C-alpha positions as CSV (number, residue, x, y, z in Angstrom):
1,X,-25.5,16.4,-42.8
2,X,-24.6,14.9,-39.4
3,X,-26.2,15.9,-36.1
4,X,-24.1,17.7,-33.5
5,X,-24.6,14.8,-31.0
6,X,-23.2,12.3,-33.6
7,X,-20.2,14.5,-34.4
8,X,-19.6,15.0,-30.6
9,X,-19.7,11.3,-30.1
10,X,-17.3,10.6,-32.8
11,X,-15.0,13.3,-31.5
12,X,-15.1,11.8,-28.0
13,X,-14.2,8.4,-29.5
14,X,-11.3,9.9,-31.4
15,X,-9.9,11.9,-28.4
16,X,-10.4,8.8,-26.1
17,X,-8.5,6.7,-28.6
18,X,-5.6,9.1,-28.9
19,X,-5.5,9.5,-25.1
20,X,-5.5,5.7,-24.8
21,X,-2.5,5.4,-27.2
22,X,-0.5,7.8,-25.1
23,X,-1.7,6.2,-21.8
24,X,-0.5,2.8,-23.0
25,X,3.0,4.2,-23.7
26,X,3.6,5.2,-20.0
27,X,6.7,3.6,-18.6
28,X,6.3,1.0,-15.9
29,X,9.0,0.1,-13.3
30,X,9.6,-2.7,-10.8
31,X,8.1,-0.5,-8.0
32,X,4.7,-0.3,-9.7
33,X,1.7,-2.0,-8.3
34,X,-0.6,-4.3,-10.3
35,X,-2.4,-1.3,-11.9
36,X,0.7,0.7,-12.7
37,X,1.1,4.4,-13.5
38,X,-1.0,4.0,-16.7
39,X,-4.0,2.3,-15.0
40,X,-6.1,5.3,-14.4
41,X,-5.2,7.1,-17.7
42,X,-6.1,3.9,-19.6
43,X,-9.4,3.7,-17.7
44,X,-10.1,7.4,-18.6
45,X,-9.4,6.6,-22.3
46,X,-11.7,3.6,-22.4
47,X,-14.5,5.5,-20.5
48,X,-14.2,8.4,-22.9
49,X,-14.4,6.1,-25.9
50,X,-17.4,4.3,-24.4
51,X,-19.1,7.6,-23.6
52,X,-18.5,8.8,-27.2
53,X,-20.0,5.6,-28.5
54,X,-23.1,6.0,-26.4
55,X,-23.6,9.6,-27.5
56,X,-23.1,8.7,-31.2
57,X,-25.5,5.7,-30.9
58,X,-28.0,7.8,-29.1
59,X,-27.9,10.4,-31.9
60,X,-28.5,7.6,-34.5
61,X,-31.4,6.1,-32.5
62,X,-32.9,9.6,-31.9
63,X,-32.9,10.3,-35.6
64,X,-34.3,6.8,-36.4
65,X,-37.0,7.1,-33.8
66,X,-38.2,10.5,-34.9
67,X,-39.0,9.1,-38.3
68,X,-38.8,12.6,-39.8
69,X,-35.8,14.4,-41.1
70,X,-35.3,17.4,-38.8
71,X,-33.5,20.5,-40.0
72,X,-29.9,19.8,-39.2
73,X,-28.8,23.2,-40.7
74,X,-30.8,24.9,-38.0
75,X,-29.1,22.6,-35.4
76,X,-25.7,23.8,-36.6
77,X,-26.5,27.5,-36.8
78,X,-24.1,29.6,-34.8
79,X,-21.7,26.7,-34.2
80,X,-18.8,28.4,-36.0
81,X,-18.7,31.2,-33.5
82,X,-18.7,28.7,-30.6
83,X,-15.9,26.7,-32.2
84,X,-13.8,29.8,-32.6
85,X,-14.5,30.7,-29.0
86,X,-13.4,27.2,-27.8
87,X,-10.3,27.5,-29.9
88,X,-9.5,30.7,-28.0
89,X,-9.7,28.8,-24.7
90,X,-7.5,26.1,-26.2
91,X,-4.9,28.7,-27.2
92,X,-4.8,30.0,-23.7
93,X,-4.2,26.5,-22.4
94,X,-1.5,26.0,-25.0
95,X,0.2,29.2,-23.9
96,X,0.1,28.0,-20.3
97,X,1.7,24.7,-21.2
98,X,4.4,26.4,-23.3
99,X,5.2,28.9,-20.5
100,X,5.0,26.8,-17.4
101,X,8.6,25.6,-17.6
102,X,10.0,29.1,-18.3
103,X,7.8,31.2,-16.0
104,X,7.2,28.5,-13.3
105,X,4.0,27.1,-12.0
106,X,3.0,29.9,-9.7
107,X,3.3,32.7,-12.3
108,X,2.0,30.6,-15.2
109,X,-1.2,29.5,-13.3
110,X,-1.8,33.1,-12.1
111,X,-1.6,34.3,-15.7
112,X,-3.8,31.4,-16.8
113,X,-6.5,32.3,-14.3
114,X,-6.4,36.0,-15.2
115,X,-6.4,35.2,-19.0
116,X,-9.4,32.9,-18.7
117,X,-11.4,35.3,-16.5
118,X,-10.8,38.2,-19.0
119,X,-11.6,35.9,-21.9
120,X,-14.9,34.9,-20.2
121,X,-15.8,38.6,-20.1
122,X,-14.8,39.7,-16.5
123,X,-14.1,43.4,-16.1
124,X,-10.4,44.1,-15.9
125,X,-9.3,45.4,-12.5
126,X,-7.3,44.7,-9.4
127,X,-9.9,42.1,-8.3
128,X,-8.9,39.9,-11.3
129,X,-5.2,40.2,-10.4
130,X,-6.1,39.3,-6.8
131,X,-8.1,36.3,-7.9
132,X,-5.2,35.2,-10.2
133,X,-2.6,35.5,-7.4
134,X,-4.8,34.0,-4.7
135,X,-5.8,31.1,-6.9
136,X,-2.2,30.5,-7.9
137,X,-1.1,30.5,-4.2
138,X,-3.9,28.2,-3.3
139,X,-3.2,25.7,-6.1
140,X,0.5,25.8,-5.4
141,X,-0.1,25.1,-1.7
142,X,-2.4,22.2,-2.6
143,X,-0.1,20.6,-5.1
144,X,3.2,21.3,-3.4
145,X,2.5,21.4,0.3
146,X,-0.4,19.0,0.7
147,X,0.1,16.5,-2.2
148,X,3.9,16.8,-2.4
149,X,3.9,17.2,-6.2
150,X,7.0,18.9,-7.5
151,X,6.0,21.9,-9.7
152,X,8.4,23.7,-12.1
153,X,9.6,26.9,-10.5
154,X,11.0,28.6,-13.6
155,X,11.8,32.2,-12.8
156,X,11.3,31.5,-9.0
157,X,14.0,28.8,-8.9
158,X,16.7,31.2,-7.8
159,X,14.7,32.5,-4.8
């Protein structure tokens, strides 16, 4: 059985590789600088793969150095529940991505903030709604007003 660190390292290498494949497919134009639009994403992909390699190698060296076989079943105990919990967070993120074009960024990000807070165990109430709306307004202001990033307006486009 493989250690959690080794599996995590291999997962990071795989995710970094997939990210790198997509980053290398970003279009370039005549107006790009020497790094281009894919420069930073490619760097992230390579860094994630390098980090995954270091984690996996560290797990191998740790097991070789210990000289004893430690109980890996004990190390993996309870991980199924954690994986299901992480899948729930992933499902919330997928719903956000699926709905941001239809609902618009302000409403979608507010719903995302509320959903994550409730999923993490926050008590339902008006304070959660206020946090969702306030967080959405803040993030919209940062991206649209300060950074000048165009966000999908969805339902708000007609306003």
